[in-house]
N, C-alpha and C positions, 0 to 999 in steps of 0.2 A: 395350192390345186388341189380339187376336190375328186378322188377318186370317183365318185358318183358322176362326174359326165361321161364314165366310162357305159354305165347300164341304161344312159338315154339311147343306147344304141345311134346316134348321128352319125352325117356322112364322116369320112375320112377328113375332108376339109375342113369340117367344123370342128371337129374333136384335134386338127392339129391348130388350128386360127385360137383353139381356149386356151391350151396348152400355152404356143406361144403368146399370149397375153399373159399369161399366168408367172410363164419364166422371167416376162421384161417390166412386171411389174415389181416395185421397189418401194415400199412403204404402202404408202396413202399414194404416192407414185403412179399413174396408170401409160400406160404407154399411147401413142395414136395411131390410124392409120400412115402418116407421114413418115414415121418412124417402124412400122414396120412390115412395112409391101417390099423396101428393099431388101427383108430375110424371107418373104416368102417365097418359096419356090414354084407357086402357079402362079398364074398369068391376074392382073389386077382385079377383073371379073371372076377366076375363083374364091377369091377374098374378100369380095365382097356378095359372092355368093354366103359364104362359109358364113359372115357376120350376119346378115337377111336370117339364115338359118337359124343360128345361134342367138336372136331379138326375137323370133317366135316362137323359142322356146321357154326364153323368159331369163336366157341364159347372159345374153348381151344386154346392157341398159339403155346402150343408145339409140337413135335413129336409125335410122340404112337409107343411104349407103353413110356413115359416118362420116364427120365433115372430118379433114386431114388432119387437119392440130385438136380434133375434140381428144379427151382423152377415153381409152375404152375403157369399159365400167362391168365388172362383172360382180351379176347378182349373187346374193346365200342361194346355195345347194336347195334349203327349201321353197325358193319362187321357184324351182324351173318346174317344166311340164314337159 
């Protein structure tokens, strides 16, 4: 997890999704929506909105909405906007 995420002033949901993705990334094995949505405290729509915000800022490398089994990949922080 890169603490620079907090400097971007993202929504609480987007920041939470970033943290959730990072917490469940094991080595090079990235989690997917199918495994994270059951852990998500909000609605599926909030999950998708948070993913869209992360993608828009260059943090999430996936298309939005990500496919259920598509690994959620985080870009290096120097690519974030």
